[in-house]
C-alpha positions, 0 to 999 in steps of 0.5 A: 655389905656395910660393916661397923668398925668398933673403937677401943673404949677405955672406960674402966680398961680397954674393950672392943665391942663391949668385950673387955680385953684389958681391965682396970687392973691391967689384966688381959682377958678374952684373947684368942691368942696372945703374942709377946715380942721384945722390941730389941729382938724383932726376929722372935716372939712367943704365942699362946694357943688353946687347942681342942679335939675329940676322940681320934683327931687333930687338935684345932683352934676353932673346931673347924680344923684350924691349926697353929700357924708356923712362919717360913724360915723359923725354928720353934720351941713348942711346949704343950700341956695336954689333958684328956678326959672321958665321961667317967672322969678318967684323966690322962695328962701329958706335957710335950717339949718339941722343937720344929723347923719350918723351911722356906717352902713352909714344910714343918718338920718335928726335929725332936720331942720329949714327952712327960706323962703327968697322970695316966689313968687310962682304963685297961684295954683302952689306948689314948695317945697323942703325938706332935705333927707338922704340916705346911706352915702348921703345927698341932697334935694328932690324937688316937682313941682305941678300945672304947667308944667313950668320948675322949675330950682333949685340951692343950695349952700350947706356947710357941717360941719362934725365931727367924732362921734362914 
């Protein structure tokens, strides 16, 4: 099947396929994820992601189950700002600061995690909870909804700082 390769367009900023990714004021827009590196320390980088999920689930990047990739032989410091909301506007907000390692076989291990509850308006009799989780070369958060049939939407803004560690 033939494909058309789009080129960068620099009129008024940079665009791919007419979607502006850097505007004339040097603002980045419409990125799926963003990786920042320091040219002096090539063994480390930071990446930002947005994860979503509903009810009891594992938060993902695309609605298809894709989780955050974690490279082999790395230590990772992960900060997740998470908000959950139901149809009535009830809010649960939490921040996780998590350290994970990934060995040479891709096994991701949560080494430690610190949770700060920012807002907890969960109705009496209901349980909404979230925990960081690792898998083979992936990281995410598992959510649980209990005591209600209301839809709970979960969204996370997650930053990962990763450094090579053999």
